[in-house]
C-alpha angles and dihedrals in degrees: 000000000000090000091059120093119258111241120194116201118197109204132040097213122115095282093052092044092050091051091047093050093047093050094042089057087060092050094249115160108247138185114191116199121197122176094203124074091250143034127249104070110213090356097079146133131222133195113252104224095210099052099022088228127137107242130185120241086225136359105257113206130195126196134211091252090058094089099163095058087051089050090052088055091048093050092051095045091242101112090114089070093060106081121194120222109216093203141023122225120216120189122193130186089281090067094234115143104228112197120210111202140142120282127197095271121096125250132309090035097036092108097041098096092053093043094053089061095057106129101206095060124066124218093263090056092046093050092050090049090052088052090050093050091050091051091048091054093049099044116062089181139020130209111277088359086269117165092183091056089049092052091049093046092051090048098238112188123235092249091050090052095044096042103034118014095042098045093048101039101036089050092048100040105021097224140106113269089241089062100041121108114240089223094060094040088054091048091056091056102033098045096029105040113008111041104054138015092236099043097088098048112118118228122202131192111239092209129055117275091245092057091047101048103023092036117029100024093042092050091049091052093049091048087056091053097256111156101230114191122184125192085030107144116196114217098186147341112248120224133191105235108237143121085271105034119213130195111248097179143286137284115225125216090253090059098256114142112214115195120218138184091199133014131203115197102204104170133121120281092251091058102037097079092061090059102033113104111262097239089059099042095067100049139067130309093018098049090071095059092086089058094060110113128212134216129210130234123199126205122194119200120204127185119195133183091237138020116279095191138004092217114115091213142349138193107225118215126206091008138109084237112078107180134017119201119190097218095183091056094042097047100033098048091129097037113103095183120099109254122237090229138007118238128205128179123206117198125203116185123202089024099168090140091072119090134166093250136035121262136154092267103038139050119236117230091253092052090050092049090053093049094048092046088056091050091052089053090053094047099041114027091199086074088070092068097032116099113235103226098180141344136186139169128221121193119195098201095192097036098138140359116256116254095216117164094263096047097108090062089060101046114094124211120253093247111074127198087265104079096218096043121088130180120212134182137110087265093063121090104292101131088242133099124242100304140126085254092056091049093050092047091053091052092048092048092050090049090048090056092053094047091049091052088051090052090242115175095219098053095135108090108156115107121242112267121241107273111241117238117259091253092048090051089055097045104036115078 
């Protein structure tokens, strides 16, 4: 192991963890530095002081098309904690539970029989959506990368926009439709719903995020001799002054100098500029990082004295609520004992209207809790007789980066101009929006670059993509 290079990774979020796992599998010597007291970055859990339960700051969802996150789970022997949902439930104002599931037809029409039965869309809306899907498949790009122009050009009806495009895309990308890149909206549908029968299937962790990242993944890294350091604040990256600068290591806030042969800077885009070497920060493609915008996501946690629904999840249409996750059912799938309380998590993406305090323009967290509680009563009548034991809201104000049309001009590659310095994070150039999959890909790509420079035989780390069906290959351009 002494002959292997020493790689220092700054940042214990998903990108840094993915890079560490990939390199550890190749017996590379690694030191992972995380400034917080736990691993996971934005994918984290906290202890609710009232219930004593570990709750996630947001419900993180994987999909079948997100093959690299699944590979990370396979590599760390944790795949059993990623549970696939074989159907999605959509509930409109009519209260009907509409189930999206595969039919007998191949992709891209495998979901058509289920979709035609959706109760909250009429046939005119469904026909215009079919026209929109056909146009998405046939147009890899759109002028000015404008999704709104695409929706107008394909004559999408107001109900189809309000009850289909908004619920799917705002949930997936956490932005207003007017600000979403056509490219990434197309990616959601083409890779997620149209190319392969398994691509759309939602996958949920059956343990809290904190147990997964700061427990299972951390233990796996330590078992592979990775030096994991929490509360390790990096003061600066050290460079060897030369015509072609090289990273020599990092200086920690406590004064310790840690040497490194390679460095991966795996922090969020709002923190990276404070650590990036000055001569890089002011030039392309790094000078655009400060222009990347973020979008918030709010999670509301409700605890009742009895179950209000047996559904494990639901997509809620025409509501302020967007997704319901039955946390008791998801986390306690192997627990035969009756729980003391029943927990549900409501997720609202692009939740810029939520603020800590009341004002004329924004809802306070308590006002939002009251509104969502009322919605739950309207959707599931059992909520009317269930006692609300506790509720709280958590807003992650920088949950994701915004996939505005010009975003790809601002995302740097993992390989910097300094040969032994990599940047990782879902916001770097991965070809994916702000997802767990994008974060893992960035970590794998950074690790690939290091292995290639070390002439490693197993430099290719990315998982094989789902192979489109024969019909999808013919129809999708």
